[in-house]
N, C-alpha and C positions, 0 to 999 in steps of 0.2 A: 110575242107581244110587240106591238108597234111602238117605236120610240124615235123621237126626234130630239137630239141632244145638241143644244147650242153651246158655243164657247167663244172666247176671244174678247168678251166685253171687259171694261175696266174704266179707270179714271185717266183721262188724258187732258191736255191743254188745247185751247183753241188753235187751229191750224195743223194739228197732228193728224195722223192716219191710224186706222185700225182695220184689221181684217177679222170678220166674224166667220165662224164655221158652224155647220150643222150636219151632223152625221145621222143618217137614217138607217134604221134597222127593223127587222120584223115584217117587212113588206117589200114588194118589188120596186126598189128605188128607181130603176131606169124606166119604169112604166108611168111615173108620176111627174107632172110639172111641179116645180118647187118655187118657193118664194119667201119673201121677208115682209114682215109688218113691224110697226113700232107703236108704242103707247107711251106718251109723255105723261108726267104727273098731272092729274086733273083734266086730262084730255082723252078724247076717244081714240081708239086704235085706228091707225092709218096704214094704207098700203105703201110699201117702199119699192119693191121690185119683184118680178117673176121671170122664170126661165122655162122654156119648153123641155120636154123629155130629152130631146137630142142635144139641147144646149144651143141650137142654131138660132133661136129667136129669144129676145128679151123685151121686157117692158118696164118702164120706170115711172114713178110719180114725177110729174113735170118739174117740180121744184128741186128734185134730187139728181135729175139726169145731168151727167157731166162730172158729178162728184162721186157718185156711188156706182159700183160695177158688180153685177151678179154673175157668177159662173158656177159650173158644176164639174165634178170629177166622178165619172161613173165607176171607175175602178175602186174608188175609196168611199162610194156611197155618200158623198159629201157635196154640199152646196156652200158657196162662199159669198160673202158680201164685203167687198173692198170699199172702205169709206175714207175719202180724202178731204182735206181742208175742213175738218170738223169745226163746228161752232156750238155754242151753248144750246142753241135751239135743236140740236141733234140729240140732246140728252133724253133718253127713253129706255124702256125695256124693249129689246128687239126679239121678235118671235120668228121662228121658222115654221113654214107650213107646207103641206103637200096636198095635191089634188090630182085626180085623174085627167082633168081638163085644163088646158091653158086658154085663157080668154079674158074678156072684159069683167067677168065676175070677180076676178082677183082684186080689181080696183075698189070693190065694195066689200071685200072679205066675205063673200057670199058662199057659205057652205063648204069651206075647206074641209077636206077629209080628215087630215091629221094636223095636230099642232104640237109644237114644242113648248117648253115651260119658260123659255126666254133667257136672255143674257143682258145684263144691265150695262149701258154705256153712259158715262157721265163725262161731260165736256166742261171744263172750267175756263173762265174768261181770263 
């Protein structure tokens, strides 16, 4: 059974940092590109970041580049999202996703193969 299990969310103050984790199981983790999306209350889901199978290439939503960093650990079947200088606009449910392909379709959440259930990040002002 395929599972993407996110963790690391919580309540933080503006300016704080958080690191989200997503552990993949039940599929060939190293064969999939991985990424993160988020959905704020009352808003559509939006792309955050993606990383290739090898971890050698990454892509970010323009507004988040420089504050957020995606990485992966093949030995642990885990993808991470390091989030720095958080602000209240970062409050959202953060989802992990997996897909066989890395590319521009991630920016529109087009046909991701697997999804996690999300971890909630709340940033207070």
